[in-house]
N, C-alpha and C positions, 0 to 999 in steps of 0.2 A: 668357495661356494656362496651364492647369494643366500643369506640366512633370513631374509625378510619374513618368509612364511614361518620359520621356526620361531622368530621373535613374536609373531602374532599368536602362535599356539602357546608359547610360554606365558605371554600376557594372559591368555585365556585361562591357563592353569592357575596362575596366581589369583585371577579373579575368582575362579571356582573355589579356591581355598578361603577367600575372604568375603565373598558376597553371600551373606546369610541374612535374610531380610524379614520384614514383618509378615505376620501370619494373616493373610487376607482370605483364607478359605477357598482356594481355587478348586479343591476337590471336595473335601468335607463329606466323604462317603456318599455323595450324590452324583448323578450323571452330569457330564459337561458336554457342550456342543460347540462346534465351530460355526462360523458365520454362514456356512452353507447348510446347516442343519445336520451335519454328520456328527454322530456321537463320538466324542473324544475319548471319554473314559467312563466306565460304569463302575460305581462304587463297589468295593469288595464285599461289604456286608459283614465284616468281622465285628464281633462284640468284645471289646477290650475288657469288659467287666464280667464276662461269663466265668462261672466257677470252674476251676480246673477239674478235668475229668479224673485225674489221678492225684494222689498225694504221696510225696516222698516219705518213707518211713523215717521218723526222726524222734529223738528223745525229747521229753519235756523238761529234762534237767538242764540247768544253765547256771552261769556265774551271775548274770544279771537279767532282769526282766524290765520291759517297757510296756505301758498300757495307757490308752487314752484317759482312763479313770485314775491313773496313778498320780504321784506327786514327786517333783524333783527334790523334795525334802526327805523322801523315804530313803532306805538303804538300798533298794532295788534288788535285794537278794532272793525274793520270792515273788510269785505272781501276785500275792496279796499286798506286798509292799513294793510294788513296781515303781520305777521312775515314770515320768510323764513324757519325756522327750528323748529323742535319739542323741541329742547333744549331751545330755546329762549322762547317758550310758557310756558314750565315748569318753567322757572325763573320768568316769569311774574305772574304766579299763585302763586308762593312762595311770591312775593312782595305783591300781592293783599291780601293775607291772613293776612298781618301785619296791614292793615288798614280797612278791611271790618268789618262792625258793628255787624253782626250776622252770625251764621253758615248757610250754604245752599250748594246745589250742585254748583260746578263751571264747566262750559262747555267750551271746546275748540273744534272748528270745523276745520277739516283739509281738504283742497281742493284736488281734484284729480290731478294726475301727479306723476312723479318719483322724489323721494328725495334720493340723494346719501349720504349715511351715512358713514362718515370717522372717526367717534368717537362714541363709545357706548353711548347711551342716558341712564343715570343713574338717577333713582328716589330714593331719600332717605327719611328718616322719615320727613324731612322738607317739603316734597312735598305731604304729606298725606292729604286726606280729614279728617275732624274732626267732632266730636259730631254726628257721625253716617251718615254724609253727604259724598258725593263722589266728586272727581275730575274726569271728564269724558273727554277722548280724543277720539273723534268720527269723522268718515268720514262725509264730507259735503254731505247732502242728494243727492243720485243719482250719486255720484262720488266715485272713488277709488284711494285713496292715496297709493303709493307704496314706501316702505322704503327698499332700496337696499344697502346692505353692500358690494357689489362687486365693485371693481375699474377697470375701462376699461383699457385694454391693447392695445396699438396701436404701430405703427412703425414697423410692421412685415416685415421681409425680407425672401425670399425663402432660405431654407437651403439645403435639399435634399429629394428625394423620397416622395414628397408631404408634407414634414415637413417644418414649418416656425419657425423663432425665432425672438425675440425682446429683446433689452437690458432692464435689470431690476436690480435695485439696492435696492429694498425693502426687507422686511423680507420674509423668506421662507413661502410658503403657500401650502395647501394640497387640496384645492377645487378650481376648475376652471369651468366656464360654457360658453356655446356658445348659444346665443339666449335663455337663460334660461334652456338649456339642460345641465345637470351636466356631466362633463367629468370624465376621469379616469387617475390616475397616471399610467404611462407606466408600463406594466406588462407582464409576461409570466408564464404559458400559458394564453390565452385570456379569457375574461369574461365567467364565468360559468364552466371553466375547472380547474382542480387541478393536481399537481404532488403529489407523495406520498413518505414519508420517506422510505428508502430502508428496505427491509426485513432483511438486514444484520445489522440493527441498534443494538446497545448494548441493551441487554434485562435487563432493570432496574428492580430491585426487591424491591427497597425502594422508595416510593413516595416522600420522603423528600430529596433524593439524588440530589445534584446540577446537573442541566441539561442545558447546554448552547451550545449544539452541536447536529448535526444529520448527518447520513450517507445518501448519495444520489446515484442515479443510472445514472442520466443524465450527463455524464462526459463532453461531448462537450459543453453543455450550461453553466455549472458551470466554465469550464476552460476559457470560453470567458469573464466571469465576475470576474475573480480572482483578478483583480486590481481595481475593483470599490470601490469608497469611499462613495457612497451614497446608496448602495444596501440594501434592506430590505426583510424580509420574512413575509408574512401574513400566519398564520397557525391556525388550530384547533389542539392544542396539545392533542394527543389521549391517554395519559396515557401509562401504561406499555404495554397494548395490542395494542395500536395505533388506537383503534376504538371508543374512546369517541369523540363525536361531540357536546359538551355542550357549550363551550365558545371559542372565538377567540382572537387573539392578533397580534400585529406587533412587529417585532424583528429586530433591526439594525444589519446587518452583520459586524463582526469585522475581519474575516479572512476566506479564503477558502483554505483548504489544498487539492490540487488536487491529491497528491500522495496517500492520505488516503481517498479520496472522502468524505471529511468531511467539513461541514459548522459550523463555530463558530459564536455565536451571543450573544447579551446582552439582558437581561430581564429588561425592564423599570418598574417602579412602575405602577401598573394598568394593566399590560399585564397578560394573563392567565398563571398560574404557573405550570401547569401539565407537566410531562415529555413528550418528543416527541418520543413516541414509534414507532416501525416500522409499517408503514401503515398510520400514521398521514398525513392528507392532507394539502397542502400548495401551495402557488405560490410566485413568485419573483416579485419585483417591485422597481421602483425608480432608474432606470439607463437609460441613453439616448439610449443605444443599444437596449432596449426593446420597444422603441416607434415605432410602425408600424401600428397602427389601427386608423382610424378617431375617434376623441374624446379623444385620449390619449395625455397626456402632461408630461413634466418633468421640474421642477423648479430647476435650477442650480444656487442657490443664491451665491455660492462661486465664480463662474466664471462670474456672472452677466448677465445670460440669462434665458429666458423662451422659451422652445421648445413646439410646438403644431402642431398636424395634424388635421386641421379643417374638419368639415363635409362639409362646403361650404366656400371656400377661400374668397368669397365676403364679408363675415362677419368680416374679420380681420380688416378692416379699417373703419367700421361704428360704432365702439364702442360696438359691440355685443359680444365680447369675454372679459370676466372679471374674475378677481381673487378675491376671498373672503379673506379679510385681517383682519376681526374682528371675535372674537369668539362669541360675543353677539351683537345683534342690540339694544335690550332694556334690562336693568337690574334693578330689584327692589332690593335695597340693604339697609336694615335697619341697623342702627348703632350697634345694639345688640338685644338680645331677649327681653330686656326690653325697647328698643327704636325701634319699628317696623316701617316699611313703610306700610301704610294701606289705604284702601278705595279709590283705584284708579281703573279706568276702561279704557281698550283699546277696542275700538269697531269699526268694519268695516274697519280695516286697512289691507293692504297686506304687509307682511314682508318676505324678502327672502335673500338667499345667505350669509351664514356665514362659517367661517373656523372651524377647529378643531385641537386639539393636536393629536400627533400620538397615544398615549395611555393616554387619559385624559378625562376630564369631562366638558361639557359646554352645553349651550342651546341658541338657537336663541333668545328666551325670557328666562331670568334666574331670579330666586327669592331666596332670603335668608333673614331671619328675617322679614317676611312679615305677614300681616293679611288682609283678605278680599280684595284680588286683583282679578279682573275679566278680562278675555280675551274673548271677545264676537264677534262672526260673523267676525272673522279675517281669512285671508289666509296666511298660514305659509309654506314656501317651501324652498328647498335647504339648510336645516340646516346641517352643517357639522357633528354635533353630534345629540342632541335632538332638537325637535321642541320647547317644553316647558320643562324646567328643574328647579326643586326646591330642595334645600338641607338644612338640619339643621332644624331651628325653623320656621315653617310656619303653619298658621292656615287659613282655609276658602278660599283656592284658588278655583276659578271657571273658567273652560275652557268650553265654550258652543258655539254651532253654528258655529264652525270653520271648515275649510278645512286644514288639516295638511298632507303634502305629501312630498315624496322624501327626507327623512331624513336619515342621516348617521347611526343613532342608533335607537332611540325610539321616537314616536310621543309626548307622555307626560310621563315624568319620575319625580316622587316625592319621596324623600328620607328623612327620619328623622334621628335623632341622636340615637346611639346605647343605648339600655337599659334605655331610658328616654322618657317619653311622651313629644313629641316635634313636631309632625306633625299629624294633624287631621282635620276633618270636611271639606274635600275637595269634590268638585263636578266636575266630568268630564263627560259631558253629551251632546248628540245631535251633535257630531262631525263626520265628514268624515275623517278617518285616513287611509292613503294608502301608500304603497311602503316605508316601513321603513327598517332599516337594510341594507342600500345600501353599507355600508362599514364595519359594525359590523355583524359578522355572527350570533350573538344571538340577533339581534334587535327585538323589540316588538312594539305593538301598544300603550298600556298604561301599565305602571308598577309602582306600589307603594311599598315602602319598609320602614319598621319600621314606618308605618303610620296607624292611627286608624280611625274608624267611618267615613269612606268616601264612596262615591258612584261613580261607573262607570256605566253609563246607556245610553241607546238609541244611542250608537255610531254605525256607520258602519265601520268595521275594515277589510281591504282588502289588503293582500300582506305583510305578516310578516314572516320572515324566522324562527322565534321561536314563542314565545307567542303572542297571540292577546291581552290578558289581564292577568296580573300577579300580585300577592300579595306575598311579601316575608317579613318575620319577623325575630325575634331572640328569642331563647329560652335560658334563663339563666340557669346556673348550680347552684346547691346548694352551699351556701356560698358566692355567688356573691352579690354585692350591686347593686340595681336598683332604679330608680326614677319614679315609676308608676304614680305619680301625678304631674310630671314636675320637672324641674331642681331646682326650688326654694323651693320645698317641701322636707321634710326629706327623706333621703335614707332608703331603706328597705333591710335587709339581707334575702336572699332567703333560706328558710328552705327546707330540702329534702322532696319531696312529694308535694311541692307547686309550682314547676317550671312552670306548665301550667298557673297558675294564673297571672304570671308576663310576659307572652309572649307579644311581640309587634305585631302590625297589627291585631287587634281584631275588631269585630263589623263592618266590611266593607260589602258592597253589590255590587255585579256585576249583573246587570239585564237588560233585554230587549235590548241586543246588537245583532247586525247582523254581524256575523263573517264568513269570507271565506278566502281561500288561506293562511291559517296559518300553521305553523310547517312544512314547506316544505324543510328545509335545515339544521335541527339540530336534536339532539337525546335526548331521555329521557325528554321530556317536553310535555305540553299540550296546546291546543288552549286557554283554560282558565286554569291557573295554580296557585297553592299556595304551599309555602314551609315554614315551621316553623312559621306559622301565628297563632295568638292567637284565642281563642274561639269565637264563635258567628258570624263567617263569613257566608254569604249567596250567593249562585249562583242560580239565578232563571230567568226563562222566557227568556233565551237567545236562539237565533237560530244560530246554528253552522252547516255549510254545505259546501260541495264541497272542502274539504281539503284533500290533498294527500301527504302521506309520500313518497317522490320521491327518496331520495338519501342515507341517512345515518342512516340506522337501524331503531330504533323503536320510536314511539311516542304514544300519547293518545289524547282523545277528551277533557274531563274535568279531570284534574289531580290534585287531592288533595294529594300532596306528603308528605314526612315525617313530623311528629309532627304538625298536624293541628287539634287540638281537637274540637269536637262539631261543625262540619261544616255541613251546610244543602245545598244539591243540589236538586232543585225541579223545576218542570215545564219547563225544557229545552227540546228543539227539536234539535236532532243531526241526520243529514242524509248525505248520500253520502261521507262518509270518507273511503278512499281507500289507497292502496299502489301500487307502481310500482315494477316490477321485474327488477333487474339490469343485467340480462343475465349472471350471474356468474362473472361479472367484479368487483364487490364489494359486501359487505355484503348486504343481502337481506333487503329491507325496509319492515317495518311491522307496523301495528297499533296494539299494544299489548292489548289495552283496550279502550273502548269508555268512560266509566265513571270509574275512578280508585280512590279509597278513602282509604288512609292509616290511621293508628293510632286508636283513640278511639272515641266512641260515635258519629259516622257519620250517617247521615240520607240522604237517596237517595229515593226520592218519585216523582211520577207523571211525570216522564220523558219519552220521546218517542225517541227510537233509531231505525232508519230505513235505509235500503239499505247500510249498512256499512260492510266493509270487515275487520274483526278484529278477534283477538284471543279470546277476551272476550267482552261481552257487558258491564257488571257491575261487578267489583271485589273489594275485600277488602284485598289486599295482605299484606305481612309483611312490617314492616317499620324499619328505622334505621339499626341496625346491626342484621337483620333477626329476629326481635322480632315480635310476632304475633299481628295483629290488634284485636280489641275487641269491642263488644257491638254495632255493626252496624245494621241499619235498611234499608231494601229494600222493598218498598211497592208501589203498584199502578203504576208500570212502564210497558211500552209496548216495546217489542223487536220484530221488524217486518222485515221480509225478509233480514236477515243478514246472512253472510257467516262466518263459522268458519274454519280457516286455521291452527289450532293448531296441535301440535304433542303431543303424550301422555307424561304426567308428566312434561312438560315444565312449565306449570302454573297449578293452581288449579281450580277445577270447579266441577259441578255436572253432566254435560251432556256429552254424548259420543263423540268420536272424529272420524275424517275420518280414515278409516282403521279398525275400529271396527264394521263396517257394521250397523251403526245406523244413524239416521237422523243428518244432519249437522247443528244443531242449534248453534247460538252463545251462549257461556256459560254466565251465568248471576250472579252467586254468587261465593263466595270464602270461602273455608274451609281450615284453616291452621292446621298444627300439630306442636307440640313443644316437642322435645326430645322423639319422638315416641308416644306421648300421644295425643289422639284426643282432639281438642280444637276448639270451635266455634268462628269464626270471626263475625258471624251474631248472633244478639239477636233475630231478627225477619225478616222473608221474606215471604210475602204472597200477595194475591190479584193482582198478575201480569198477564199480557197477553203475550203469546209467539205465533208467527205465522211464518211459512215458507211454501209457496205453494208446495215445493218439499219434505216436511217432511212426515214421516210415521205417519198417524193419530192414530195408535195404539202404539205410542211411549211409553206411560207410562206402558204398559203391557208387554213390550219386553226388558226391561233393563236386560242385562247380562254382568257380568265381566267388570264392570266399572274400569277404570284405577286407580292405587294407588294414594292416596293423599300424595305427598312427599315420596312415597315408604313405608309408614308406616301405612297407613289405607286403607283398601280395602273393597269395596262392591262387592259381587259376588252372582250370582244366585238369584237375586231379580226379581221376576216375576210379581209383581203387584205394582201399585202406592201406595197403603196403607202401605205396608211394607217399601217401599223406603222413604216415607215421615216420617214414624215413626222413622226409623233408623237415619235419618238426622234431629233429634231434632224437628220433626213436621213441617218443613218448607213447604210452598207452598200448604197448605191444600185447599185453595180456589182459587189458581191460575188456569188458563185455557190455553189450546192450542186452539186458535180460531182466526178467522179473526176479527180484531178490527173494520173493516168497516170504514176506512177513506173515506172522501168525494172524494178526487182525489190525492192520495199520489204520483202517478207518476208525477204529475205536481206541487207538493209542497203544496197541500192543505191537511193538517193533521187534519182538524176538523172532528168530528164524524158524520157520516151519520145516518139517521134514522135506527133503529134496531141494532146499535152498542152495544156490551155488556159492553163497558167501563164505561158509566155513572152509570149503575146498580151495578158495582163493586166498586164504589167510586172514579173512576179516573176522575179528573176534567178537563174540557176544559180550554185551555189557549189561550189567544188572541195573537197568534204568528204573526198575521199581524201587531200588534202594536210594534213589535221589530224593532230596527234600528232607522233611522232618523225620527223625528216627522214632522208634516205638516208645522210647522213654520220655518223649516230649509231653509235658504235663497238660498242655492246653489243647490237645487234639480234639476237634469238634467245636472249637471256638467260632467257626464260621458256619455252623449248622443252625 
């Protein structure tokens, strides 16, 4: 098989693991627009600092106490003699473990107030709970301790044009905030807008060709920046055609050749490696001359100044403007995979403001070589990269009840080691995750990679430029060595035909999540997405709604991409997925499919798709290098009031298209051909309901001249449903075109009303009201 496409995708996945870049305030809780004036994303309006509506019942008795008014010279044994820092409490726990007589939970209560963190608090294997007991660091009941890794900047003096500056001799930073509002590195054009690589760009024909330059059209702007020593380019390298919008990166500029209208740059490890074809979108940043908008800053560490244009100049001298100088606030760092840090709980804490590398990987809370670490009921905001990030060997991470927002990249990111069972049994549940991808164009809500048997459930995920929830794995090639039972077990050599057996990211569940405002600024992804994940993954009972493809070509609802064998998508409700028209100024946005499942043995059952504007409702297209999918099942699904905007032969399907004078249903299944020979992607498709109030009720008796499937298979002059169903392998024998009689679909109630035909056809009711946050979530009302 020609694996060029797989190599490109694998490169993309590696980039997505490592491209975590500077916080430039793309969203910042404000509206963003494309160049045509279409709104890209409307800020969610969540208030991370809102008081919790509820309080967990908890004792005020503890082994140690921490308070902003305490002292690390105290014994820490009472609230009156509390320690001043979390690090001192950690050390006291470590000492206590040397003399305590029997194992039990150890409790540390942390009083309310702000703790300025100037050094990452690191928990090692020496700080673990033992014999199944935990060390618990919890907020004092009714109080909110805030751990802030930002350092206040003072001594500001007026510079010019509303810009102020202050002397600064510390390390360069990429995240600055004013009263908790994250700022932007000075940029052009302004937030939400992009320039595009010139159409005169060299037409690369080889994806592997070195690419460290591009041609521009904005001669005056680039001429003014020709002598800059700090200038960077943020870009979505668009490949040969310039229209890929998969992953982004930051590229330091090394030279601007004004005579040739060419920018030269370097590619750091972790930046997206695709060629910068004509049309690729980008903006410029990190030069003082670009600083012109409130909230923008420029850190000139070489000359010893920070420049900033504040929202309110009164904030400059009261400590409200701060620079994030740490990459992590808390890090759980085991000595090795055989010496884990384990059985520690962080509960009820607020943690905020961390920095990031330009192209690097970090988390406000970070984990490596850990087991059974829990982050519960915490508020995590202003992370330069990820809110919670785990890499390598980790087992049993739980993130629950948290509010995670305004992150540079992803809310929760967990990555295992390649081709080795190393990351598994995690639980990401009952969290509000909002406004991620503030600086990384492909930011997600939750993403797990090379990670097995984990659950992503009951989260509300709102405002992600790419995936809301994503699972990515790795598929070994024949002849490779893998470690399916862990690094300490014998290696296995993969035999040809057994590759799927050794895929990573198997047996995971994504369920009961409430997802909105996802996939609004990237291409070829889904609100829930998988790529090269192992068998047995399940996507069920999620509610996905009000997502719009606004800018950059195509996307999907649930997207089971290349090489995901035996995946089940069941009981999901997807409604109000639409796309904007870009008025001819860029490639038209489109929802290519609502549920798209590639590869083999896929099951799509009991889903509801409603009020969607898409080319297909459910499809099983080719995978990899145009190889046909196989043995798929589509049963007990409902497609309701959807619009089909397809054009003939662009994709495959059974139903007629606009211009062929037949009802405009969304297509629901996919038949592929291979070398001109008819081949079924579907093993079974039946017991589905289709309905559109504008449809011709005599649809099944008036089919004529259906378009060609890949130009090689044609149905023509079929005048009745019986012949059509027989010719197409007997599909849809018991499916109907009828109103499913939802209780109140227009207002989001998709339960079945009395008289609905759905239950009698075996379509099961799903408790969609149970999706999203549960009743014990403490911060319900945070968005009110």
